[in-house]
N, CA and C atoms as an extended XYZ file, in Angstrom:
249
Properties=species:S:1:pos:R:3:atomname:S:1:resname:S:1:resid:I:1 pbc="F F F"
N       -27.155       -0.743       -0.757 N   MET     1
C       -25.740       -1.367       -1.100 CA  MET     1
C       -25.294       -0.961       -2.343 C   MET     1
N       -23.901       -1.052       -2.399 N   ILE     2
C       -22.991       -0.237       -3.393 CA  ILE     2
C       -22.547       -1.535       -4.069 C   ILE     2
N       -21.929       -1.345       -5.209 N   GLY     3
C       -21.161       -2.163       -6.189 CA  GLY     3
C       -20.166       -2.962       -5.308 C   GLY     3
N       -20.107       -4.259       -5.721 N   GLY     4
C       -19.380       -5.311       -4.795 CA  GLY     4
C       -20.177       -5.654       -3.512 C   GLY     4
N       -21.521       -5.274       -3.227 N   GLY     5
C       -22.457       -5.980       -2.100 CA  GLY     5
C       -22.329       -5.504       -0.792 C   GLY     5
N       -20.946       -4.160       -0.691 N   HIS     6
C       -21.021       -3.595        0.738 CA  HIS     6
C       -22.098       -2.711        1.035 C   HIS     6
N       -22.667       -2.966        2.327 N   PRO     7
C       -23.681       -1.993        2.743 CA  PRO     7
C       -23.400       -0.388        2.774 C   PRO     7
N       -24.155        0.562        2.533 N   GLN     8
C       -23.766        1.658        2.625 CA  GLN     8
C       -24.751        2.334        3.446 C   GLN     8
N       -24.083        3.254        4.686 N   LEU     9
C       -25.290        3.774        5.572 CA  LEU     9
C       -25.294        5.294        5.223 C   LEU     9
N       -26.278        6.044        5.509 N   HIS    10
C       -26.381        7.317        5.278 CA  HIS    10
C       -27.160        8.120        6.536 C   HIS    10
N       -26.358        9.140        7.067 N   CYS    11
C       -27.070        9.970        8.201 CA  CYS    11
C       -26.880       11.478        7.886 C   CYS    11
N       -27.914       12.153        8.268 N   THR    12
C       -28.304       13.623        8.190 CA  THR    12
C       -26.947       14.105        9.364 C   THR    12
N       -26.153       14.927        8.794 N   MET    13
C       -25.134       15.194        9.748 CA  MET    13
C       -25.585       16.522       10.640 C   MET    13
N       -26.247       17.089       10.087 N   GLY    14
C       -26.674       18.566       10.792 CA  GLY    14
C       -25.237       19.264       11.543 C   GLY    14
N       -25.395       19.545       12.915 N   SER    15
C       -24.071       20.212       13.535 CA  SER    15
C       -23.581       19.198       14.147 C   SER    15
N       -23.585       17.921       13.994 N   TYR    16
C       -23.187       17.177       14.707 CA  TYR    16
C       -21.571       16.821       14.222 C   TYR    16
N       -20.557       16.095       14.855 N   GLU    17
C       -19.361       15.989       14.279 CA  GLU    17
C       -19.099       14.392       13.878 C   GLU    17
N       -20.056       13.724       13.986 N   GLY    18
C       -20.148       12.548       13.486 CA  GLY    18
C       -21.093       11.394       14.034 C   GLY    18
N       -20.882       10.542       13.820 N   TYR    19
C       -21.664        9.188       14.381 CA  TYR    19
C       -20.866        7.915       14.662 C   TYR    19
N       -21.336        7.192       15.547 N   GLU    20
C       -20.812        6.004       16.032 CA  GLU    20
C       -21.597        4.922       15.317 C   GLU    20
N       -20.949        3.962       14.765 N   ILE    21
C       -21.682        2.688       13.941 CA  ILE    21
C       -21.577        1.507       15.007 C   ILE    21
N       -22.733        0.949       14.958 N   TRP    22
C       -22.736       -0.187       16.089 CA  TRP    22
C       -23.232       -1.186       15.061 C   TRP    22
N       -22.685       -2.532       15.097 N   LYS    23
C       -23.077       -3.658       14.199 CA  LYS    23
C       -23.427       -4.907       15.175 C   LYS    23
N       -24.232       -5.675       14.563 N   ASP    24
C       -24.852       -6.873       15.009 CA  ASP    24
C       -24.438       -8.002       13.982 C   ASP    24
N       -23.635       -8.970       13.955 N   ILE    25
C       -23.734      -10.102       13.030 CA  ILE    25
C       -23.917      -11.157       13.512 C   ILE    25
N       -24.559      -11.227       14.845 N   GLY    26
C       -25.136      -12.572       15.142 CA  GLY    26
C       -24.776      -12.539       16.741 C   GLY    26
N       -23.952      -11.675       17.274 N   ALA    27
C       -23.444      -11.912       18.590 CA  ALA    27
C       -23.660      -10.862       19.506 C   ALA    27
N       -24.813       -9.983       19.048 N   GLY    28
C       -25.071       -8.521       19.750 CA  GLY    28
C       -24.164       -7.433       19.446 C   GLY    28
N       -24.756       -6.046       19.642 N   PHE    29
C       -24.289       -5.229       19.282 CA  PHE    29
C       -22.827       -4.808       19.849 C   PHE    29
N       -22.239       -4.344       18.814 N   MET    30
C       -20.978       -4.038       19.307 CA  MET    30
C       -20.435       -2.647       18.511 C   MET    30
N       -19.581       -1.931       19.286 N   ARG    31
C       -19.096       -0.575       18.719 CA  ARG    31
C       -18.373       -1.265       17.291 C   ARG    31
N       -18.779       -0.685       16.195 N   TYR    32
C       -17.931       -1.123       15.087 CA  TYR    32
C       -17.085       -0.005       14.509 C   TYR    32
N       -17.413        1.498       14.452 N   ASP    33
C       -16.471        2.190       13.661 CA  ASP    33
C       -17.073        3.789       13.872 C   ASP    33
N       -16.789        4.890       13.435 N   VAL    34
C       -16.993        6.226       13.749 CA  VAL    34
C       -17.051        6.638       12.294 C   VAL    34
N       -17.804        7.490       11.863 N   SER    35
C       -17.800        8.232       10.674 CA  SER    35
C       -18.064        9.732       10.916 C   SER    35
N       -17.274       10.616       10.018 N   SER    36
C       -17.560       11.853       10.020 CA  SER    36
C       -18.071       12.424        8.937 C   SER    36
N       -18.572       11.526        8.128 N   SER    37
C       -18.961       11.556        6.650 CA  SER    37
C       -20.443       11.214        6.668 C   SER    37
N       -21.638       11.559        5.781 N   PRO    38
C       -22.787       11.229        6.039 CA  PRO    38
C       -23.036        9.956        5.438 C   PRO    38
N       -21.937        9.564        4.360 N   ASN    39
C       -22.040        8.393        3.836 CA  ASN    39
C       -20.983        7.255        4.440 C   ASN    39
N       -21.256        6.478        4.937 N   TYR    40
C       -20.552        5.390        5.419 CA  TYR    40
C       -20.548        3.902        4.426 C   TYR    40
N       -19.636        3.372        4.044 N   VAL    41
C       -19.587        2.066        3.355 CA  VAL    41
C       -18.741        1.142        4.350 C   VAL    41
N       -19.319        0.108        4.738 N   ASP    42
C       -18.788       -1.086        5.385 CA  ASP    42
C       -18.250       -1.739        4.658 C   ASP    42
N       -16.986       -1.947        4.756 N   MET    43
C       -16.133       -2.674        3.730 CA  MET    43
C       -15.729       -4.005        4.536 C   MET    43
N       -16.182       -4.438        5.485 N   ALA    44
C       -15.802       -5.683        5.869 CA  ALA    44
C       -15.754       -6.889        5.066 C   ALA    44
N       -15.314       -7.780        5.247 N   THR    45
C       -15.301       -9.140        4.509 CA  THR    45
C       -16.684       -9.719        3.928 C   THR    45
N       -16.888       -9.860        3.158 N   LEU    46
C       -18.365      -10.102        2.776 CA  LEU    46
C       -18.088      -11.748        3.077 C   LEU    46
N       -19.308      -12.341        3.566 N   PRO    47
C       -19.588      -13.831        3.661 CA  PRO    47
C       -19.345      -14.845        2.344 C   PRO    47
N       -19.045      -15.899        2.446 N   ALA    48
C       -18.604      -16.928        1.231 CA  ALA    48
C       -19.769      -16.920        0.539 C   ALA    48
N       -19.134      -17.325       -0.638 N   VAL    49
C       -20.068      -17.325       -1.984 CA  VAL    49
C       -21.157      -18.143       -1.690 C   VAL    49
N       -22.537      -17.745       -1.774 N   GLY    50
C       -23.587      -18.513       -2.046 CA  GLY    50
C       -23.888      -18.390       -0.648 C   GLY    50
N       -23.586      -17.678        0.344 N   THR    51
C       -23.814      -17.759        1.753 CA  THR    51
C       -24.684      -16.047        1.799 C   THR    51
N       -25.978      -16.129        2.431 N   ASN    52
C       -26.623      -14.865        2.745 CA  ASN    52
C       -26.693      -14.747        4.399 C   ASN    52
N       -26.371      -13.648        4.858 N   VAL    53
C       -26.698      -13.148        6.323 CA  VAL    53
C       -27.300      -11.889        6.090 C   VAL    53
N       -27.535      -11.523        7.597 N   ILE    54
C       -27.979      -10.326        7.988 CA  ILE    54
C       -27.007       -9.479        8.886 C   ILE    54
N       -26.721       -8.091        8.464 N   TRP    55
C       -26.115       -7.422        9.129 CA  TRP    55
C       -26.961       -6.496        9.684 C   TRP    55
N       -26.967       -6.176       11.186 N   ASN    56
C       -27.873       -5.172       11.999 CA  ASN    56
C       -26.907       -3.973       12.339 C   ASN    56
N       -27.505       -2.603       12.205 N   TYR    57
C       -26.626       -1.710       12.342 CA  TYR    57
C       -27.747       -0.785       13.162 C   TYR    57
N       -26.867        0.019       14.062 N   LYS    58
C       -27.732        1.220       14.821 CA  LYS    58
C       -26.671        2.247       14.629 C   LYS    58
N       -26.857        3.536       15.007 N   VAL    59
C       -26.040        4.644       15.253 CA  VAL    59
C       -26.468        5.564       15.935 C   VAL    59
N       -25.638        6.025       16.801 N   ILE    60
C       -25.853        7.353       17.724 CA  ILE    60
C       -24.718        8.544       17.340 C   ILE    60
N       -25.350        9.940       17.137 N   TYR    61
C       -24.436       10.817       16.897 CA  TYR    61
C       -23.083       11.144       18.288 C   TYR    61
N       -22.243       11.870       17.591 N   ARG    62
C       -21.345       12.344       18.348 CA  ARG    62
C       -21.029       14.015       18.519 C   ARG    62
N       -20.893       14.784       19.488 N   TYR    63
C       -20.501       16.029       19.504 CA  TYR    63
C       -19.278       16.207       20.575 C   TYR    63
N       -18.367       16.893       20.443 N   LYS    64
C       -17.437       17.088       21.424 CA  LYS    64
C       -16.820       15.917       21.872 C   LYS    64
N       -16.556       14.605       20.961 N   ASN    65
C       -16.195       13.513       21.128 CA  ASN    65
C       -16.874       12.604       22.268 C   ASN    65
N       -18.554       12.804       22.415 N   LEU    66
C       -19.363       12.110       23.236 CA  LEU    66
C       -20.440       11.795       22.351 C   LEU    66
N       -21.236       10.483       22.749 N   GLN    67
C       -22.347       10.255       22.305 CA  GLN    67
C       -23.389       11.463       23.033 C   GLN    67
N       -24.385       11.830       22.190 N   ILE    68
C       -25.315       12.514       22.123 CA  ILE    68
C       -26.697       12.095       21.288 C   ILE    68
N       -27.732       12.457       21.817 N   GLY    69
C       -28.945       11.970       21.443 CA  GLY    69
C       -29.522       10.533       21.523 C   GLY    69
N       -30.469       10.347       21.153 N   ASN    70
C       -30.930        8.820       20.954 CA  ASN    70
C       -30.443        7.940       19.947 C   ASN    70
N       -30.611        6.658       20.069 N   TRP    71
C       -29.810        5.613       19.084 CA  TRP    71
C       -30.895        5.917       17.810 C   TRP    71
N       -30.467        5.404       16.972 N   SER    72
C       -31.285        5.375       15.490 CA  SER    72
C       -31.873        4.014       15.656 C   SER    72
N       -33.239        4.068       14.835 N   VAL    73
C       -33.535        2.566       14.754 CA  VAL    73
C       -32.591        1.633       14.040 C   VAL    73
N       -33.043        0.350       14.548 N   ILE    74
C       -31.968       -0.878       13.742 CA  ILE    74
C       -32.402       -0.725       12.455 C   ILE    74
N       -31.218       -0.949       11.493 N   VAL    75
C       -31.416       -1.214       10.201 CA  VAL    75
C       -30.837       -2.852        9.966 C   VAL    75
N       -31.804       -3.504        9.339 N   SER    76
C       -31.220       -4.861        8.786 CA  SER    76
C       -30.789       -4.944        7.402 C   SER    76
N       -29.649       -5.231        6.970 N   ILE    77
C       -29.225       -5.422        5.816 CA  ILE    77
C       -28.774       -6.939        5.255 C   ILE    77
N       -29.472       -7.204        4.268 N   ALA    78
C       -29.288       -8.643        3.998 CA  ALA    78
C       -27.718       -8.580        2.907 C   ALA    78
N       -26.817       -9.183        3.141 N   VAL    79
C       -25.531       -9.356        2.716 CA  VAL    79
C       -25.475      -10.742        2.073 C   VAL    79
N       -25.267      -10.934        0.934 N   SER    80
C       -24.606      -11.961       -0.223 CA  SER    80
C       -23.359      -12.210       -0.368 C   SER    80
N       -22.634      -13.295       -0.343 N   GLY    81
C       -21.580      -13.560       -0.602 CA  GLY    81
C       -21.297      -13.582       -1.984 C   GLY    81
N       -20.436      -13.200       -2.836 N   SER    82
C       -20.463      -13.331       -4.099 CA  SER    82
C       -18.698      -13.096       -4.944 C   SER    82
N       -18.629      -13.101       -6.104 N   LEU    83
C       -17.264      -13.400       -6.511 CA  LEU    83
C       -16.837      -11.937       -6.249 C   LEU    83
C-alpha cells in the first residue's frame, strides 16, 4: 500500500514491454489495466469509510502487444475505506 490506501503492484520488467493487470473484486477476474512501468498504483475508488474488502490481482507479461509467458500467482490485498 502507498499513502492514501491505494494498492501498489510491482513487477520485474526484464525485456518485456509491460504487463496486463487483471483484478477481481468479487465477480471474477477481469482485465483492468496495462502498465509499462514496473510499479503500478491502483487508483480505483476506495471502499466506503469503515468498510474492508479484498482485491485480488494477477498479471501476465506483454511482448509485441501480445500476452506472453505464464500468469503470476494471485495476490490478495486488503483495502480499507478511509477519510
